[in-house]
C-alpha positions as CSV (number, residue, x, y, z in Angstrom):
1,M,0.0,0.0,0.0
2,T,1.1,3.6,-0.6
3,A,1.0,6.3,2.1
4,S,-2.4,7.3,0.8
5,G,-3.7,3.8,1.2
6,A,-3.9,3.1,-2.5
7,P,-2.7,-0.4,-3.5
8,I,0.6,-0.7,-5.4
9,C,0.5,-2.5,-8.7
10,L,3.1,-5.3,-8.4
11,L,4.7,-6.5,-11.7
12,G,7.8,-8.5,-12.5
13,L,10.0,-10.1,-15.2
14,I,11.3,-13.7,-15.3
15,G,14.3,-14.4,-17.5
16,R,18.0,-15.1,-17.6
17,G,20.6,-12.3,-17.5
18,I,18.0,-9.5,-17.2
19,Q,19.7,-7.0,-15.0
20,A,20.0,-4.5,-17.8
21,S,16.3,-4.7,-18.6
22,K,14.5,-1.3,-19.0
23,S,11.1,-2.9,-18.2
24,P,11.0,-1.8,-14.5
25,I,11.5,1.9,-15.1
26,I,9.3,1.9,-18.3
27,H,6.3,0.4,-16.5
28,E,6.8,2.3,-13.2
29,T,7.2,5.7,-15.1
30,E,4.0,5.1,-17.2
31,A,2.1,4.2,-14.1
32,A,3.3,7.4,-12.3
33,A,2.2,9.4,-15.4
34,Q,-1.2,7.9,-15.0
35,G,-1.4,8.7,-11.3
36,F,-0.8,5.4,-9.6
37,Q,2.2,3.5,-8.2
38,C,3.7,0.4,-9.7
39,R,6.6,-1.6,-8.5
40,Y,8.3,-3.8,-11.1
41,E,10.8,-6.5,-9.9
42,L,13.3,-8.7,-11.7
43,F,13.6,-12.4,-11.1
44,D,16.9,-13.4,-12.8
45,L,17.3,-17.1,-13.4
46,N,21.1,-16.6,-13.2
47,E,20.5,-16.7,-9.5
48,H,18.9,-20.2,-9.7
49,R,19.8,-23.6,-11.0
50,D,16.8,-25.8,-11.6
51,E,14.9,-23.8,-14.3
52,P,11.6,-25.7,-14.6
53,A,11.2,-25.9,-10.8
54,T,12.2,-22.3,-10.5
55,L,9.6,-21.1,-13.0
56,L,6.8,-22.7,-11.0
57,K,8.3,-21.5,-7.7
58,L,8.4,-17.9,-9.0
59,L,4.9,-18.0,-10.4
60,R,3.6,-19.2,-7.1
61,L,5.6,-16.6,-5.2
62,A,4.2,-13.8,-7.4
63,E,0.6,-15.1,-6.9
64,Q,1.1,-15.2,-3.1
65,R,2.4,-11.7,-3.1
66,G,-0.5,-10.3,-5.0
67,F,1.2,-9.5,-8.3
68,A,-1.0,-8.3,-11.2
69,G,1.2,-10.3,-13.5
70,L,4.6,-11.1,-14.9
71,N,6.5,-10.6,-18.1
72,I,8.5,-13.6,-19.4
73,T,11.6,-13.4,-21.5
74,Y,14.5,-15.6,-22.7
75,P,14.7,-18.6,-22.2
76,C,11.2,-19.1,-20.7
77,K,8.7,-18.0,-23.3
78,Q,7.8,-21.6,-24.3
79,A,8.7,-23.4,-21.1
80,I,6.1,-21.3,-19.2
81,I,3.2,-22.6,-21.2
82,P,2.6,-25.9,-19.4
83,L,2.4,-24.0,-16.1
84,L,-0.5,-21.8,-17.2
85,D,-4.2,-22.3,-17.0
86,E,-5.2,-20.5,-20.1
87,L,-3.8,-18.9,-23.3
88,S,-5.0,-16.1,-25.4
89,E,-5.7,-17.1,-29.0
90,E,-2.6,-15.3,-30.3
91,A,-0.3,-16.9,-27.7
92,R,-1.8,-20.3,-28.6
93,V,-1.1,-19.9,-32.3
94,I,2.4,-18.5,-31.8
95,G,3.3,-21.1,-29.2
96,A,5.1,-18.6,-26.9
97,V,4.1,-16.4,-24.0
98,N,5.8,-13.2,-22.8
99,T,3.0,-11.9,-20.5
100,V,1.2,-13.6,-17.7
101,R,-1.8,-12.1,-15.9
102,F,-3.1,-13.5,-12.7
103,V,-6.9,-13.4,-12.7
104,A,-9.2,-14.9,-10.1
105,G,-6.7,-17.6,-9.2
106,R,-5.8,-18.4,-12.8
107,R,-2.7,-17.8,-14.8
108,V,-3.5,-16.4,-18.3
109,G,-0.8,-16.2,-20.9
110,Y,-0.5,-13.6,-23.6
111,N,1.9,-12.8,-26.4
112,T,2.6,-9.0,-26.9
113,D,5.8,-9.5,-28.8
114,A,4.1,-10.1,-32.1
115,F,2.2,-6.8,-31.7
116,G,5.3,-5.1,-30.6
117,F,7.4,-6.1,-33.5
118,A,4.6,-5.4,-36.0
119,E,4.1,-1.9,-34.7
120,S,7.9,-1.3,-34.6
121,L,8.2,-2.4,-38.2
122,R,5.3,-0.2,-39.3
123,H,6.7,2.9,-37.6
124,G,10.5,2.3,-38.1
125,L,10.7,0.9,-41.6
126,P,7.6,2.2,-43.5
127,G,7.3,0.6,-46.9
128,A,9.8,-2.2,-46.2
129,S,9.3,-4.9,-48.7
130,L,8.0,-8.2,-47.3
131,A,8.4,-10.1,-50.6
132,C,11.0,-12.4,-49.1
133,V,12.2,-12.2,-45.5
134,V,14.8,-14.2,-43.7
135,Q,14.6,-14.7,-40.0
136,V,17.5,-16.0,-37.9
137,G,16.2,-17.6,-34.7
138,A,13.2,-19.9,-34.0
139,G,12.9,-19.5,-30.2
140,G,10.1,-17.9,-28.3
141,A,10.8,-14.4,-29.6
142,G,11.3,-15.8,-33.1
143,A,7.9,-17.4,-33.0
144,A,6.3,-14.0,-32.3
145,T,8.2,-12.1,-35.0
146,A,7.5,-14.8,-37.6
147,H,3.8,-14.6,-36.8
148,A,3.9,-10.8,-37.1
149,L,5.7,-10.9,-40.4
150,L,3.2,-13.4,-41.9
151,K,0.2,-11.4,-40.6
152,L,1.7,-8.3,-42.1
153,G,1.8,-10.0,-45.5
154,A,5.2,-11.5,-45.9
155,R,5.0,-13.6,-49.1
156,K,7.9,-15.8,-48.2
157,L,9.5,-16.2,-44.8
158,S,12.6,-18.4,-44.4
159,I,13.5,-19.5,-40.9
160,V,17.2,-20.3,-40.0
161,D,18.2,-21.7,-36.6
162,M,21.3,-23.4,-35.3
163,E,18.9,-26.1,-34.1
164,R,17.4,-27.4,-37.4
165,G,14.6,-29.2,-35.5
166,R,13.5,-25.9,-33.8
167,A,13.2,-24.1,-37.2
168,E,11.2,-27.0,-38.6
169,S,8.9,-27.1,-35.6
170,L,8.2,-23.4,-35.8
171,T,7.6,-23.7,-39.6
172,A,5.2,-26.6,-39.2
173,N,3.2,-24.8,-36.5
174,L,2.8,-21.5,-38.4
175,A,2.3,-23.3,-41.8
176,S,-0.9,-24.7,-40.5
177,H,-2.2,-21.1,-40.2
178,F,-0.3,-19.4,-43.0
179,S,-0.2,-22.1,-45.7
180,D,3.2,-22.5,-47.5
181,R,4.5,-19.0,-47.0
182,I,7.0,-20.1,-44.3
183,V,9.9,-22.5,-44.8
184,A,12.8,-23.8,-42.7
185,T,16.3,-23.7,-44.3
186,E,19.9,-24.3,-43.3
187,D,21.4,-22.3,-46.1
188,L,21.6,-18.8,-44.7
189,A,23.7,-17.4,-47.5
190,H,21.4,-18.6,-50.2
191,A,18.3,-17.3,-48.3
192,V,19.8,-13.9,-47.7
193,A,20.9,-13.6,-51.4
194,N,17.3,-13.8,-52.4
195,A,15.8,-11.7,-49.6
196,S,14.4,-8.3,-49.3
197,G,14.8,-8.2,-45.5
198,V,16.5,-9.9,-42.6
199,V,15.5,-10.2,-39.0
200,N,17.6,-11.3,-36.1
201,T,15.6,-12.8,-33.2
202,T,18.5,-14.6,-31.5
203,P,20.3,-13.2,-28.4
204,M,23.4,-12.7,-30.5
205,G,24.4,-9.0,-30.2
206,M,23.7,-8.7,-26.5
207,A,26.6,-8.0,-24.2
208,A,26.6,-11.6,-23.0
209,H,26.3,-12.9,-26.6
210,P,28.6,-10.7,-28.7
211,G,28.8,-11.0,-32.5
212,S,26.4,-11.0,-35.4
213,A,24.0,-13.7,-36.4
214,V,24.4,-12.7,-40.1
215,P,27.9,-12.6,-41.7
216,T,28.8,-9.1,-42.9
217,S,29.6,-10.5,-46.3
218,L,25.9,-11.3,-46.9
219,L,24.7,-7.7,-46.4
220,R,24.0,-5.4,-49.4
221,P,22.4,-2.0,-49.7
222,D,18.9,-3.2,-51.0
223,L,18.3,-5.2,-47.8
224,W,16.5,-3.9,-44.7
225,V,17.8,-5.4,-41.5
226,A,16.0,-5.6,-38.1
227,D,17.3,-6.7,-34.7
228,I,15.1,-7.4,-31.7
229,V,18.1,-6.9,-29.3
230,Y,17.8,-3.6,-27.6
231,V,20.7,-3.7,-25.1
232,P,22.6,-2.3,-26.9
233,L,20.5,-0.6,-29.5
234,E,23.3,-0.6,-32.0
235,T,24.3,-4.2,-32.3
236,D,27.2,-5.5,-34.3
237,L,24.7,-6.6,-37.0
238,L,23.0,-3.2,-37.2
239,R,26.4,-1.5,-37.3
240,A,27.5,-3.6,-40.2
241,A,24.2,-3.2,-41.9
242,R,24.4,0.6,-41.7
243,A,27.9,0.5,-43.1
244,A,26.6,-1.7,-46.0
245,G,23.9,0.9,-46.8
246,C,21.0,-1.1,-45.5
247,R,17.9,0.4,-43.9
248,V,17.9,-0.8,-40.2
249,L,15.5,-1.2,-37.3
250,D,16.7,-1.6,-33.8
251,G,15.0,-3.5,-31.0
252,G,13.8,-0.4,-29.1
253,G,10.5,-0.1,-30.9
254,M,9.5,-3.7,-30.2
255,A,10.5,-3.4,-26.6
256,V,8.3,-0.3,-26.1
257,F,5.2,-1.4,-28.1
258,Q,5.2,-4.9,-26.4
259,A,5.5,-3.2,-23.0
260,A,2.6,-0.9,-23.8
261,R,0.4,-3.8,-24.7
262,A,1.5,-5.7,-21.6
263,F,0.8,-2.7,-19.4
264,E,-2.7,-2.6,-20.7
265,I,-3.2,-6.3,-20.0
266,F,-1.8,-5.9,-16.4
267,T,-3.7,-2.7,-15.4
268,G,-6.7,-2.4,-17.7
269,R,-5.5,1.1,-18.5
270,K,-4.6,2.5,-21.9
271,A,-0.8,3.0,-22.2
272,L,0.6,6.0,-24.1
273,A,3.2,4.3,-26.3
274,E,4.6,7.5,-27.6
275,R,5.3,8.7,-24.0
276,M,6.8,5.3,-23.2
277,R,9.1,5.5,-26.2
278,R,10.3,9.0,-25.3
279,H,11.2,7.8,-21.9
280,F,12.9,4.7,-23.2
281,E,15.0,6.8,-25.5
282,T,16.3,8.8,-22.5
283,L,17.4,5.5,-20.9
284,T,19.2,4.3,-24.0
285,P,21.0,7.3,-25.6
286,D,23.1,5.1,-27.9
């Protein structure tokens, strides 16, 4: 409770290596701008060993403490699903959850990543060709961005992942909803050579995972290149893409738009995404 007696909205994030996350201050600042108090906590799996047991333990802890909900990030967006009571239709189709709301003793899973990426692409790369897109990464975040790209009208989406089986699984899942517009491939060079755009949905580019998921030699000026990593905003991939003359999209937009949608799910209040983006930019000046 606050000094005035009003309840504090408790939120949190579960993930691995999340200490640099901007989610706490983004949600807390938006709540303050709307006249109520929010406290957003980080539950870093680097502090735990047994991941499946820890997920359940943290869900129960948040429920017991009266949390409104939790955000879920790498590497738990798919592992969390068996622990939930209900999924939104979009989360069910995507097969990944990044937002959990506690409602009347039930855990309801949502996916706001797909919305976040779609809005970021619309705002940040208007007119980007979706004729043939290559996506590197088929994990939880990749499932959401693939779904977003197909809903936006991508005519062909090629999925590349170090784990061939994961790419094939994602392709099979989304093909049942989007026909034959999505394929799995192991030949990144060939796929990029025929692409209009490239999206990185792997952790590569983060401080803990340095490097680029796409070799610099494959980049060319007529490509657009998007990265969902936002710490740092200027990843090695985006730096190389700029140097090659590509249009680029950093992960900041997706981070903000998905947070705005999650804020609305948690609180029932409309979030002002433009205000959240302005504040986000003050936190990430690079």
